[in-house]
TINUGU-177437 format. One record per residue (C-alpha): x, y, z. Coordinates in steps of 0.05 Angstrom, whole numbers, plus 5000, padded with zeros to 4 digits. Example, Ala and Ser with C-alpha at 12.3 -4.5 7.8 and 13.67 -1.06 7.14 Angstrom:
<sites>
524649105156/527349795143/
</sites>
This chain:
<sites>
475149315390/470649805441/467150335396/468251155417/461251435432/460051935375/460352635419/467552445436/469752155369/475552605337/472352755273/465552995309/469753435353/474053635294/467653895256/465454255320/471854625334/471954855264/464655025268/466355435327/471755815304/468055975233/462356245276/466156665315/469456995263/462757095228/459357365292/466257825299/464758135227/457758125238/457658495305/463258955272/459259145209/452359305253/455859735300/459960105244/453160235205/449360515275/455360935288/455261185224/447961375220/449561725291/455962155258/451562375201/445562585240/450063015283/455363255229/460962985266/467962845233/468362085210/475062025215/475162125298/471161445299/473461065236/480560855224/482560755141/486260095163/480159745203/478359365145/485459145127/486458905203/479758515188/482058155122/489157985156/485057735220/480357325168/486557055130/490256855194/483456505216/483556155153/490955895159/489955655225/483655205197/489154925141/493854805196/488954445240/485854105175/492953875157/494353605227/487653255233/488752885168/496052635192/493052405257/487952025218/493251735171/497251545236/491851225270/490050745210/497450585201/497650385276/491349975263/495149595203/501049495244/497049215298/493248755251/500248555216/503448375286/497347945294/497647625237/505447585230/505747265294/501246725273/504546625215/511146485256/508246085310/505245625264/510845365239/514745345295/509144975338/508844475275/516244345286/516144245352/511243715349/514943305292/521143355336/517643105397/514242555354/521642395327/524042345403/517941935424/517641445378/522141025330/518941135264/519840685190/524641055142/518041195100/514341595158/521741945173/521642225104/515042405099/515342865171/521343125143/518443415084/513043715123/518443975169/522644275111/516244645080/515344925154/522445215154/521345485080/514945795109/518846125160/525046375116/520046695066/517647085131/522947295151/526447495091/520147905076/521048375140/528748345122/527148595048/522549085065/527149445110/532949405069/528649725011/526550265050/532550485081/535750315004/540849835028/540249364978/545648934938/546848964866/547449474814/542149704757/544949344692/541149284620/538048504612/533448354566/526748224608/524347704573/530647304580/530647424659/523647244661/524946604626/531646454669/526746644733/521746094722/526445574701/529545624766/524245624802/519945094773/519344724836/515945284874/510045374806/509844614799/502044674814/501245224770/501145294695/505545924672/505346204597/510346774577/508547134517/512747654486/510048134438/515248634433/517748304367/525048394396/530048474456/526548874517/533149124545/531549514607/536549694668/534249234726/537449074792/537048334783/535648114856/530148604862/526848534803/526947734809/523747884885/518448354848/517147734799/516247214855/512347614899/507247754844/506947024826/506246754892/500547234907/496946944846/497946274867/496146384942/489046704920/486646194876/480945704888/480145414820/483444804829/487744874767/492045534778/494745934718/498546534694/499746894637/506047384632/505947834576/511448314546/509748884503/511149564483/506650154477/510050794443/515650964503/512950494556/514749754562/509349364586/508648714626/502348434645/501247844696/494047564689/491747044732/485046604739/484646754815/479147004862/479447714837/480148324872/474048804898/474349444867/474849844938/481049404948/484749594881/488550194912/489349864985/493249284962/499749624953/499749945022/504049625075/500649065118/493949115082/490948455065/485348315021/481347755000/473747504992/469647465053/467346715030/474746505024/478046235079/484446605101/490446445064/496246795116/501347235099/504147875123/500848335079/507448645047/508848234990/505048704936/508049314982/514149074957/512549024896/511149704883/516850004918/520749574872/517349774812/518250534833/526150394850/526150174775/522650814753/515550464736/509450304773/504849714781/497249794773/491549254775/485349084737/479648514749/472848474733/471148344805/471147824855/472547104822/474247364756/481947394764/486247954765/492048314711/497648654749/501449054695/508249314709/509849984669/517050174651/518850844617/522850584558/528051094550/529251094623/536851274638/540750684667/541450664744/535550674798/530751134820/527751694779/
</sites>
């Protein structure tokens, strides 16, 4: 990307404009005070009536003008910050489009090659089964990416199926892990229930399972240990329900902890090869947590030391959706 010269950079122009406006106001007040002082000296020397030269409302006018200038400066600052965020979102969207196009193009290209191979060659049954397995993996990859985009659209427009019904979270997670054992067959997942009893909470089951899927697949994806492990710990702390997801993955840099839940953001270590993805998985997690009146945070001791995502839910939350 071509770099903008510093003298036409929006930040420099904003600072220069703000300084020019502030200096203009200062010089106006300084000039007025100086003129008033000299005029007052003339009035005293010639014993003139001050009322003919000074109006009682003059300082009120100056005060009002100063307040208006402050309001203008605040307005300019708000517009400037908004434009910076818009620019940042545009860059993230541009990066997302490039990455997502690659995520779609790669499996499509792979499928095309396999189909052309089937068309041009008569393969043994063993090779056919092997290639069909690869093709099924590619179609699954396409399906996951397309569903991610559709899920974001549904959640942001609040068009999602299902109601919020009280369920035992421990049992829900056990059933989810059992139903999706084939997806996480290369990962060791342990569930520990420290609550000492059923953790009943109103959830939208499809959305909550989507949250679990994104957190767990993210932990598996960003793991280079050769032996993936995830510990899911359920606990209760005063008026809060806590679900910890602890992994032995590549960890998270300190500067990425607040960014990874942003839409389209993709983190990762510089010394680790890119793993692909759309950059919306953890954004979905944060949005689903919010819909359940909770929040998701992440902790990590640093790169290469694993991560812990913690879902916090209010224990006495009303049955229903968003707070």
